[in-house]
N, C-alpha and C positions, 0 to 999 in steps of 0.2 A: 706564910707564903700566899701570894695572890691566887685566886681561883682561876683555872685555865679551862679551855674547851675540852681538854683531856679529862678533867674532873667531871665536867658535865656529861661526857660520853660514858664514863664509868657509872655514874648514878643512873643515867637513862638506859644503860644496857645497850648502847649503840656504838658504832665506830666513830672515831673523831672526824673523819671526812663527812659522814652523814650529818653529824652535829653542825659542822661548818656550813654545809649546804642548807640545812634547815634555818640556821640563824641569818643567812643572807637572802632567804626567801626563794630558794631555787624551786621552780615548779615541779621538778622531778621528785621532790619529797612530798609524801602524802600528808594530808591534814592531821591524821592520827599521830604520825611520827613527829610532825612539827610541834604538836601539843605536848608530847612527851618531853621533847627537848626544851621547850619554853618552861615547862613545869620544873624540870631539873635545874635549869639555869636560874629561875626565880628562887628556888629553894636554897641554892648555894650562894645567891647574891652575885652571880656572874655578870659582868659587863664586858661585851666584846671589845677587844682592843682594836681601835681604828687603824693604827699604824700596822699592826700585824695583819689585819685583813687586807690592807693595801699591798703588802708584800706578797701575800698569797695570791690575790686576784690580779695583781699587776695593774690596778686601777685605783684612782683616788676618790671616785664618786663625787667629783667637784667639777662644776662648770664655771668658766670665767665669762663675765659680762664686760664688754669694752664700752665705756662711755668717755666723753671728753670733758664734761663740765657738770659737776654735781650741783652747782648753784643754779643751773637751769631747771626750772620746775617741770619741764617736760619729762625728764628722765625718771624721777620718782614714780611717775605713773606707769612706767614700764618695769622698774626695779622690783616694786612690791609684789605684783602678780607673778612675775618671773620667779622670784624667790619662793613664793608660796607653792607654785606648781612644781618646781624642782624638789622642794622638801617633801611634797606628797608623793613624788616618784622615788624618794630615797636618795636624793642628791643635795649637796650643798652648793651655794653660789658664792663666788668671790668677785669683787669689783676691781677692774683695772681702769684707772682714770688718767693714765699717761696719754699725752697727745702723740699719737702714733702716725698720723697722716698729715699731709700738707707740704707745700713746697719749702716752707721755712723751718720744717721740723725734721730733725735727725732722730728718727724713732728706733734706731738700732738697739740701744740699751733697753728701751721699753718693750720692744718686740721680743727681745731675748728673755726678759722677765716674764712675759706672757706665756711663752712656750716652755719655759724651764721651771715654772713653779708647780709642776705636778697637777695639771688639769687634764681632764678627759676630753673636754670639748669647749667650744666658745660660742657666744652669741655676740654678733657684731651689729652695733646700732649706728655707727658714725662713719661708715666707709664712704670714700669718694670714688668717682668713676675710675680714676687711675690708681686707686689705693693699692699699697704694697702689702698690707696686712693679710687680706684674704689670699693673696697669691702665695705669700710665704707659708701660711697655715696649710694651704693646699699642697705645697711642695713637701711639707713635712708630714703630711698625712694626718693632721689633727682635725677631727670632725668639727664643723662649725655651721651655724645657720645665720643668715641675714635677717635682721628685724628692722622694719620700716624702710630700709634702703637696700638696693641691690647694686651689684657690679655686673654689667652686661656680659662680659666675656668670661665670667667665673661661673662654672656649672656647680651650683651649691643650693642646698635647701634655703627657702626664703619665705618670710611672712611679711606681706605688705598690704597697703590699701591701694585701691585703683585710683592713683593720683591724677591720671589724665581725665578720667571720668569726673572726678570731683571738680577739677578745674573747669570742665565744660558745664557742669551744673551751676557753678557760681556765675559763669558768663551768661547763661540763659536767664538766671534770676535777676541780675542787675539790668539786663536788657528788658526784661518783663516789667520792671519797675519804671522803665522809661529813660534810663540813663544813656546818654550818647557821648558825653565828655567823660571818659573813663581813664583812670590811671591805675597802675599796678606796681606793687613792690614785690618782686619775685625773689626766691631764695637763691642760694649759690648754684650757678649753672654746672659746677663740677660734681653735683650730687644727683642721684636719680630722682629724688623728690623735687628738687628745684627744677630740673629739666622737664619732668613729666607734667607737673602742675602747670608750668608755663605753656607747654605744648597743648594741653587740654583746654586751657583758658583761651588761648589764641584761636583754636579751632572753634570753640563755642561762640566767640565773638564774630568770627567770620560767618558762621551759620546764621547768626542773627543780623548780619549786615552792618556790623558796628566796627569802626576802625579803632586801632590802638596805635597812636603816633609814637614814634621813637622817643620824643621828648617827654612822654607821659609814662616812661618805664624806668624803674630803678632796680638794681640787683644788690643784694647784701646778705649778711649772715642772719641767722634766725635769732636776733637779739632785740631787746627794747631799744638800745642805742641806734641800731640800724633803722628801725622804724621811725624814730624821732628825726634822724638826719634826713631820711628820704622824704618824709612828710613835709618838712620845712621847704625843701627844694621844690616839691611838686605844687605847693601852695603859693610859691613866689610869683608866678606869672599873673598878669591881669585877668586873663581868662582861665579860671581855675577849673579843675575837674569837679564833677558833682559827686563822684564816688571814687574811693581809693580801695582797691582790692589787695589785701595782704595775704600772703600764703604761709602765715604762721601767727599764732595768737600773740606771742611776745612782740612780734613786729607790729601787729595791729594795736596792741596796748601802747607801744611807743608812739605810734601815729596818733592815737587818741590823745595822749599827753601833749603832743605837739599842737594838735588842733585846738585844745583848750587854751594852751599858752598863747596861741595866735588870736584868741577871742572868737573862735568858730564854734558853732553849735552843731552837734552830731545827733541826729542826721539832718537837721534843718538846713544847714549850710553845706555840709558835705557828709556823705555816707561812708561807712567803713565796714569791711568784713575781715575775718581771720580764718585760721585753719588749725585744728587739733581738738578744740573744745576742752581746753584745760579747765579745771575747777574755777579758776578766777574769771573765766569768760562769762560765767553765769552770775557773778556778783552784781549787786544792784548798781554799783559804781561804774561797771562796764556794760553789762547786758549786751554782749557782743554777738552779732550774727556771725556764725562760723561754720566750718565743715568739721563734723565729728568723725573721728576714726576710733574704732573700738580697741583702745590701747590695752585694756585688761585682757580681752580675748586674744588679741594678737600676741601678747607676751606669753600667755599660757600655751598657745599653739606653738610658739617658738621653742618653749621648754620641752614639749612633747617630741617635737621633731629632732632636736639635738640629742635627747636621751635615746630615742630609737636608733639614731645614727651611731651613737657611741656603743650601744649594745648589739649592733649588728643586725637589727631587725628592720632595716630599711634597704630597699633595692638600690641598684647602681644609679638609676636615673634621679636627678634632682627633683625635689618636690616643691611646688609653689602654692602657697595659700594666699589668695587675694581677697581682702575684705571690701565690701561696698561702702563708699563714703555716704554720709548723711548730712544734708544741709539743715542747720538749726537756725531758725529765724528768731531774732530777738529785736532789740531796739535801735541798733546802729545802722540799719539799712532801711531807707525810705525812698520815696520818689524825689526827683530833683526839685529844687526850689523853683516855684513859678510854674 
C-alpha cells in the first residue's frame, strides 16, 4: 500500500492535520515540528499527493500565463523568469496561447478553458484596451495581474514600464542628434503600450520643437513584417526621413531588413531605433539602438503580485509597479547625413 500522511503522522507522533500543515509550509508550524515531519516522511519515502492536496486546500497552486504567439521572441524573455519565480514561491505555471482578444476573434471557448482548467490566478500579457478577458476574470473573481500592458478601466495589479517617459526620451535623443525629418512606426493604438509610447514620443518632439507630419507615421502590429511594410512606404517619397523610430525591436529589425533591401546604409542614410532590447538587438548584425525594459525583473514582480493576491496577502487596492525605461545607444542611430 502507498505511504500516506497518516503513516507519517504515526511515525512522527503528531496529528495528521499538523503533518499536512508542515508539509505545505504553514508558518504556524514550528521549525522543530517541521523537521520531525520531514524526517518521518523521508524515512517512509512519502511523496505528497498533489491531487489530494488540491482537494484539501481547494487550490491548484497553478498560475496561468496568457500569451498570443510563442514564435514571438519577446515572450520567452517573460516566460522563463516568471516560471522561475513562481517555482520559487511553490507554484507551477501553465501557458495559454489561444487568441482571446481582437475584433475577429471569438474567444469564448478559449476563455472558458482558461478559467475552467483549475488555475488559482493569471498573468495577462496581451490585453487590449477594450479586452474582454480581464473583465471576465474580474467578474468571476479570479485573481490576475497585468504584465507589460494595462486596461485603464480595470482596477487590477499591474507591472509595466513607463512607456510615455520612454517615448519622450527617444524623441529628445533623436532631436539631440540633429534629426528634423523624423518618421515613426507606432504600435497598435488599441493597446496601452502603443498608445502611451506614441503619446510620450509626440510630447517629446513637441518639447524639442520638431514636427511629426501625418505622412511620416505608420501604425502596425509588433512584427517583423509590419516593420518591413512600413519602412518601404516611409522610404518611398523623394524627401525621405533621416530617422525612423520604431516602438518594438521586431518592427525595427523588419525596418532594418527593408532598408538593406533598398540599398540604404544604416545609420549613414537613415537611422533606426527600437524598443525592448531583445537579445538579438545586441547582435553584431543589428547593433540596434533601443529602449530597454527590465523584462526579467518585471516578470518576477508580476509573479510575486499574483501569488500575494491568490493567497489573500494583498489589500483591496490595486498595486502598480512601474519600471523606468533605459535608452541603450548602439550603432543604428547617428546624425543625419550632411
